[in-house]
C-alpha positions as CSV (number, residue, x, y, z in Angstrom):
1,M,41.4,-7.1,-85.2
2,K,38.3,-9.3,-84.7
3,W,34.9,-7.3,-84.4
4,K,32.1,-8.2,-82.3
5,R,29.0,-8.7,-83.9
6,S,27.6,-5.6,-82.1
7,E,30.3,-3.3,-83.0
8,R,29.9,-4.5,-86.9
9,L,26.2,-3.8,-86.6
10,V,26.9,-0.1,-85.3
11,D,29.7,0.4,-87.8
12,M,28.0,-1.2,-90.8
13,T,24.7,0.8,-90.2
14,Q,26.7,4.1,-89.9
15,F,28.6,3.5,-93.0
16,L,25.3,2.8,-94.9
17,L,23.7,6.0,-93.8
18,E,26.5,7.5,-94.8
19,H,26.4,6.1,-98.3
20,P,23.0,6.2,-99.7
21,H,22.3,4.8,-103.1
22,K,25.8,3.3,-103.3
23,L,26.3,-0.4,-104.0
24,I,28.4,-1.6,-101.4
25,P,30.1,-5.2,-102.3
26,L,30.0,-7.9,-99.5
27,T,33.6,-8.3,-99.9
28,Y,34.1,-4.7,-98.7
29,F,32.3,-5.5,-95.3
30,S,33.9,-9.2,-95.1
31,D,37.5,-7.6,-95.6
32,L,36.9,-4.8,-93.2
33,Y,35.7,-6.9,-90.3
34,Q,37.6,-9.8,-91.2
35,S,34.5,-12.0,-91.1
36,A,32.9,-14.6,-93.4
37,K,30.2,-13.5,-95.9
38,S,27.8,-15.7,-94.3
39,S,28.0,-13.7,-91.0
40,I,28.2,-10.3,-93.0
41,S,24.7,-11.5,-94.8
42,E,23.2,-12.2,-91.1
43,D,24.3,-8.8,-90.0
44,L,22.6,-7.3,-93.2
45,G,19.7,-8.9,-92.3
46,I,19.5,-7.4,-88.9
47,V,20.2,-4.1,-90.1
48,K,17.6,-4.4,-93.1
49,E,14.7,-5.8,-90.6
50,T,15.6,-2.7,-88.2
51,F,15.4,0.0,-91.1
52,E,12.3,-1.1,-92.4
53,E,10.6,-1.5,-88.8
54,K,11.7,2.1,-87.8
55,G,10.9,3.5,-91.6
56,T,14.5,4.5,-92.0
57,G,14.8,3.1,-95.7
58,L,15.1,-0.1,-97.6
59,L,18.3,-2.1,-97.9
60,M,18.3,-3.8,-101.2
61,T,20.4,-6.9,-102.2
62,V,21.7,-6.9,-105.7
63,P,22.8,-10.6,-106.5
64,G,25.5,-11.7,-108.5
65,A,29.5,-11.4,-108.6
66,A,29.2,-7.6,-109.1
67,G,26.4,-7.4,-106.6
68,G,26.2,-6.3,-102.9
69,V,23.9,-4.3,-100.8
70,K,22.5,-0.5,-101.5
71,Y,20.6,1.4,-98.8
72,I,17.7,3.5,-100.2
73,P,16.3,6.2,-97.9
74,R,12.6,6.2,-97.6
75,L,10.3,7.7,-95.4
76,Q,6.7,6.5,-94.4
77,A,3.8,8.5,-95.4
78,K,3.0,9.3,-91.6
79,D,6.3,10.8,-91.3
80,I,6.1,13.0,-94.5
81,K,2.8,14.3,-93.2
82,A,4.6,15.3,-89.9
83,V,7.4,17.0,-92.1
84,M,4.6,18.9,-93.7
85,A,2.9,19.8,-90.6
86,D,6.0,21.1,-88.8
87,L,6.6,23.2,-91.8
88,M,3.4,24.8,-91.5
89,E,3.4,25.4,-87.9
90,E,6.7,27.1,-88.7
91,L,5.4,29.3,-91.5
92,S,2.3,30.0,-90.4
93,H,3.1,33.0,-88.0
94,S,2.0,36.3,-89.1
95,D,5.4,38.1,-88.8
96,R,6.8,36.1,-91.9
97,L,4.4,38.0,-94.2
98,L,6.4,40.0,-96.8
99,P,5.2,42.4,-99.5
100,G,4.1,40.8,-102.7
101,G,2.7,37.3,-101.0
102,Y,6.2,36.0,-100.2
103,L,7.0,34.6,-96.9
104,Y,10.1,34.9,-95.0
105,M,11.9,31.4,-94.9
106,T,15.7,32.2,-94.3
107,D,15.7,30.7,-90.9
108,V,13.8,27.5,-92.0
109,L,16.0,27.1,-94.9
110,G,19.1,27.5,-92.6
111,N,17.9,24.9,-90.1
112,P,20.0,21.9,-90.7
113,E,17.3,19.4,-89.2
114,M,14.4,20.6,-90.9
115,M,16.3,20.7,-94.3
116,N,17.5,17.1,-93.6
117,R,14.1,16.0,-93.2
118,V,12.8,17.8,-96.2
119,G,15.7,16.3,-98.3
120,K,14.7,12.7,-97.4
121,V,11.0,13.6,-98.0
122,F,12.1,14.5,-101.7
123,A,14.6,11.8,-101.9
124,T,11.9,9.4,-100.9
125,A,9.6,10.5,-104.0
126,F,12.8,10.6,-106.8
127,A,14.1,7.5,-105.2
128,D,13.7,5.3,-108.4
129,A,14.1,8.3,-110.9
130,K,17.6,7.7,-111.5
131,I,18.7,11.3,-110.6
132,D,22.0,12.0,-111.6
133,V,22.3,15.8,-110.7
134,I,20.2,18.4,-108.5
135,M,19.8,21.8,-110.1
136,T,18.8,24.8,-108.2
137,V,19.3,29.0,-108.6
138,A,21.4,30.8,-106.3
139,T,20.8,31.3,-103.6
140,K,17.4,30.2,-101.4
141,G,17.3,27.1,-103.1
142,I,20.6,25.7,-102.4
143,P,20.1,24.4,-98.8
144,I,17.1,22.3,-100.3
145,A,19.2,21.1,-103.2
146,H,22.1,19.9,-100.9
147,A,19.5,18.2,-98.6
148,I,18.0,16.4,-101.3
149,A,21.6,15.4,-102.9
150,R,22.7,14.2,-99.3
151,H,20.1,11.4,-99.5
152,L,20.2,10.8,-103.2
153,N,24.2,10.6,-103.1
154,V,24.4,13.0,-106.4
155,P,26.0,16.3,-107.0
156,V,24.4,19.7,-107.0
157,V,24.9,22.4,-109.6
158,I,23.8,26.0,-108.9
159,V,22.5,28.2,-111.6
160,R,23.5,31.9,-111.2
161,R,22.0,35.3,-112.2
162,D,25.4,36.7,-113.6
163,S,28.7,34.9,-115.0
164,K,31.8,34.6,-112.5
165,V,35.1,34.5,-113.5
166,T,35.6,31.4,-111.5
167,E,33.2,29.5,-113.3
168,G,35.1,29.5,-116.7
169,S,33.0,29.5,-120.1
170,T,29.2,29.5,-119.5
171,V,26.0,29.0,-121.1
172,S,23.4,31.5,-120.5
173,I,19.9,31.9,-121.4
174,N,17.1,34.5,-121.1
175,Y,13.9,33.6,-119.6
176,V,10.7,35.2,-118.5
177,S,9.9,35.6,-114.6
178,G,6.7,34.5,-113.9
179,S,5.7,36.8,-111.2
180,S,7.1,39.9,-112.6
181,R,7.1,39.2,-116.4
182,R,10.5,40.7,-116.7
183,I,13.2,39.1,-118.7
184,Q,16.0,37.9,-116.7
185,T,19.3,36.1,-117.2
186,M,20.5,32.3,-116.1
187,V,24.1,31.4,-116.1
188,L,25.6,28.0,-115.9
189,S,29.2,26.6,-116.2
190,K,29.8,24.5,-119.3
191,R,31.5,22.1,-116.9
192,S,28.7,21.6,-114.6
193,M,26.8,18.7,-116.5
194,K,27.3,16.2,-118.9
195,S,25.1,15.4,-122.0
196,G,22.4,13.0,-121.2
197,Q,22.2,13.3,-117.5
198,R,18.8,13.1,-115.5
199,V,18.4,16.3,-113.7
200,L,16.0,17.1,-110.4
201,I,15.5,21.0,-110.4
202,T,14.5,22.3,-106.9
203,D,13.6,25.8,-105.4
204,D,12.1,27.2,-102.0
205,F,9.2,29.1,-103.3
206,M,7.2,29.1,-106.6
207,K,4.4,31.2,-107.7
208,V,3.8,30.7,-111.5
209,G,7.1,28.7,-112.1
210,G,9.1,31.2,-114.3
211,T,12.1,30.1,-112.8
212,M,11.8,26.7,-112.9
213,N,10.7,26.9,-116.5
214,G,13.8,29.1,-117.0
215,M,15.9,26.1,-115.5
216,K,14.2,23.5,-117.7
217,N,15.1,25.5,-120.7
218,L,18.6,25.6,-119.5
219,L,18.7,21.7,-119.2
220,E,18.0,21.8,-123.1
221,E,21.2,23.5,-123.7
222,F,22.8,21.1,-122.2
223,E,21.0,18.0,-123.8
224,C,20.0,16.9,-120.2
225,T,16.4,15.3,-119.2
226,L,14.2,17.0,-116.7
227,A,13.8,14.0,-114.1
228,G,11.4,16.0,-111.7
229,V,10.5,19.2,-109.9
230,A,10.8,19.6,-106.1
231,V,9.5,22.8,-104.4
232,L,9.3,23.5,-100.9
233,V,6.4,26.1,-100.9
234,E,4.0,26.9,-103.9
235,A,1.6,29.9,-104.0
236,E,-1.7,29.4,-104.9
237,H,-1.8,31.3,-108.2
238,S,-4.9,32.1,-110.5
239,D,-2.4,32.5,-113.8
240,E,-1.8,29.4,-115.5
241,R,1.3,27.5,-114.4
242,L,4.5,27.4,-116.4
243,V,5.4,24.3,-115.0
244,E,3.0,21.4,-115.3
245,K,4.3,18.6,-113.1
246,Y,6.2,19.5,-109.5
247,L,6.0,18.2,-106.2
248,S,5.4,20.7,-103.3
249,L,5.3,20.2,-99.5
250,V,3.2,23.3,-98.6
251,K,0.7,25.5,-100.4
252,L,0.3,29.2,-99.5
253,H,-3.2,29.4,-100.1
254,E,-4.4,32.9,-99.3
255,V,-2.3,35.9,-97.7
256,S,-3.9,39.2,-96.6
257,E,-1.5,41.8,-96.2
258,K,-4.1,44.2,-94.5
259,E,-5.2,41.6,-91.8
260,R,-1.6,40.2,-91.6
261,T,-3.0,36.2,-92.0
262,I,-1.2,33.6,-93.7
263,A,-3.5,30.4,-94.7
264,L,-1.4,27.4,-95.5
265,E,-2.3,23.8,-96.8
266,E,-0.4,20.7,-97.6
267,G,1.2,21.0,-101.0
268,N,0.6,18.2,-103.8
269,Y,3.2,15.8,-102.8
270,F,0.6,13.2,-102.3
271,E,-1.6,14.0,-105.2
272,N,1.2,13.9,-107.5
273,G,2.8,10.6,-106.8
274,G,5.5,11.4,-104.3
275,I,4.6,8.4,-102.5
């Protein structure tokens, strides 16, 4: 079957979007479409130009015998600002206010379109960080972790509060919760990660950062490196942060349970080098 250029462009674009951060040899496309490498290179040039004009991402060319092309998802600053604005609009409703200064976010975390956008925002920030694994704590951080992992094309590991027989042998640590100051436990299967991996940790909400700090300490047990911290919503807190460097999309500036008001602002994404 001889593919028309229009057919190749559609199929090639779909393949690249589904395989971010994966090096694809030109011979793969050449064999698939039964076309000369020169034609494939011209097609990729069109895709590259379109991606960059539309703000879809970058198409990198790696020269040499072992080279090829790699799609890197990236959002422009204006698109990231739009995601932040939409999150703040959605989270600003007073009926989301929960006791203790927390926000109800389950419906937002369950919205696949919103999570896909959030995942691409964080994937843009950590595109060059050589992430091997995304780590989060069950359960609210799982949608965010998978959304980021989708755009970085890396696996997700989930830290649990207690051991499950299906996890096999595990490593557990005790840590101090930043908000309640209580001793809690984290458990992770020994098979989850390999020594030397670079790990991005993420969660939906952060007050002082006790949970994030606990995951950071857990990484040390696996001899892995903390490559970054991604938070959907951070609460403005007077206490000292247990995590120094992190990226957030939204900051919960002030809440009043009495007045039923929520004040939100942009997180520190741009301040801390998110793009």
